[in-house]
TIGULO-581217 format. One line per field, with one value per residue (C-alpha): residue number from 1; y, z, x. Coordinates in nm, 3 decimals. Example, Ala and Ser with C-alpha at 12.3 -4.5 7.8 and 13.67 -1.06 7.14 Angstrom:
2
pos [1:2] .
c2 [-0.450:-0.106] .
c3 [0.780:0.714] .
c1 [1.230:1.367] .
END
This chain:
128
pos [1:2:3:4:5:6:7:8:9:10:11:12:13:14:15:16:17:18:19:20:21:22:23:24:25:26:27:28:29:30:31:32:33:34:35:36:37:38:39:40:41:42:43:44:45:46:47:48:49:50:51:52:53:54:55:56:57:58:59:60:61:62:63:64:65:66:67:68:69:70:71:72:73:74:75:76:77:78:79:80:81:82:83:84:85:86:87:88:89:90:91:92:93:94:95:96:97:98:99:100:101:102:103:104:105:106:107:108:109:110:111:112:113:114:115:116:117:118:119:120:121:122:123:124:125:126:127:128] .
c2 [-3.382:-3.289:-3.490:-3.311:-2.973:-3.066:-3.175:-2.855:-2.649:-2.832:-2.753:-2.383:-2.372:-2.539:-2.290:-2.003:-2.125:-2.170:-1.818:-1.667:-1.841:-1.741:-1.384:-1.369:-1.528:-1.279:-0.992:-1.126:-1.091:-0.756:-0.745:-0.889:-0.689:-0.368:-0.465:-0.553:-0.185:-0.122:-0.306:-0.077:-0.198:-0.556:-0.521:-0.341:-0.634:-0.890:-0.693:-0.661:-1.023:-1.170:-0.968:-1.081:-1.445:-1.419:-1.258:-0.941:-0.587:-0.331:0.036:0.280:0.446:0.111:0.022:0.369:0.322:-0.033:0.060:0.291:0.560:0.918:0.960:1.116:0.841:0.558:0.724:0.762:0.393:0.277:0.516:0.397:0.033:0.126:0.303:0.003:-0.213:-0.413:-0.293:-0.171:0.040:0.012:0.288:0.159:0.177:0.226:0.512:0.708:0.850:0.500:0.320:-0.053:-0.174:-0.505:-0.689:-0.729:-1.064:-1.022:-0.960:-1.249:-1.481:-1.377:-1.370:-1.723:-1.865:-1.702:-1.834:-2.180:-2.191:-2.096:-2.366:-2.623:-2.497:-2.499:-2.802:-3.058:-2.836:-2.915:-2.732:-2.946] .
c3 [1.372:1.471:1.795:1.889:1.813:2.020:2.315:2.293:2.286:2.594:2.777:2.680:2.783:3.116:3.178:3.093:3.349:3.616:3.539:3.568:3.905:4.021:3.933:4.099:4.408:4.422:4.401:4.718:4.921:5.071:5.042:4.693:4.565:4.678:4.505:4.189:4.151:3.891:3.719:3.919:4.248:4.146:4.028:4.360:4.557:4.363:4.393:4.763:4.814:4.590:4.781:5.115:5.016:4.881:5.215:5.016:5.102:4.875:4.959:4.898:4.628:4.449:4.469:4.334:4.037:3.977:3.962:3.674:3.754:3.857:4.184:4.346:4.218:4.330:4.655:4.714:4.635:4.876:5.156:5.107:5.131:5.458:5.596:5.509:5.707:5.384:5.391:5.679:5.679:5.853:5.856:5.728:6.017:5.774:5.580:5.762:5.427:5.320:5.410:5.361:5.256:5.394:5.377:5.688:5.831:5.680:5.331:5.347:5.467:5.188:4.924:5.013:5.004:4.662:4.500:4.654:4.520:4.174:4.174:4.275:4.013:3.725:3.806:3.592:3.285:2.997:2.664:2.462] .
c1 [-0.068:-0.430:-0.401:-0.083:-0.255:-0.559:-0.323:-0.131:-0.465:-0.597:-0.278:-0.286:-0.649:-0.568:-0.285:-0.518:-0.771:-0.508:-0.374:-0.707:-0.774:-0.429:-0.499:-0.842:-0.702:-0.409:-0.668:-0.832:-0.504:-0.469:-0.090:-0.062:-0.353:-0.182:0.141:-0.056:-0.175:0.084:0.372:0.617:0.460:0.490:0.858:0.934:0.785:0.987:1.308:1.281:1.171:1.449:1.704:1.562:1.564:1.917:2.036:2.124:2.037:1.866:1.879:1.600:1.802:1.868:1.510:1.410:1.639:1.518:1.158:1.244:0.982:1.049:1.224:0.911:0.685:0.911:0.978:0.598:0.547:0.821:0.696:0.337:0.447:0.626:0.324:0.103:0.352:0.443:0.809:1.020:1.340:1.663:1.940:2.272:2.510:2.810:2.641:2.379:2.251:2.156:1.837:1.774:1.432:1.317:0.990:0.786:0.688:0.338:0.479:0.721:0.435:0.192:0.468:0.594:0.242:0.183:0.494:0.450:0.102:0.212:0.477:0.218:-0.041:0.192:0.399:0.218:0.172:0.414:0.380:0.606] .
END
């Protein structure tokens, strides 16, 4: 029982060390660091990226509702991401009132590297 407990403790310690390194590495990346400012920014990034990878669209209004902040706050976050060239917008040709939010090539590249690295970092850790 003690050996099992020690093994589990070592794994948790290893996970913690990996998590800390992962976090500090993320803070050194300009794009990921900006999206790490608040949980709402991080959620917004993931929602846009998941939609992009699935070949789906997300409108600005959908993203504003998804972020679950006030309209003005969410809108400011999105507009700031566009100004920083992390997101881009495209008008919906079927509904001119609607704007699609897409990641820029820079954001796609940095996000793909980030999630691929996380998969590699955590692949051998088993907490059973």
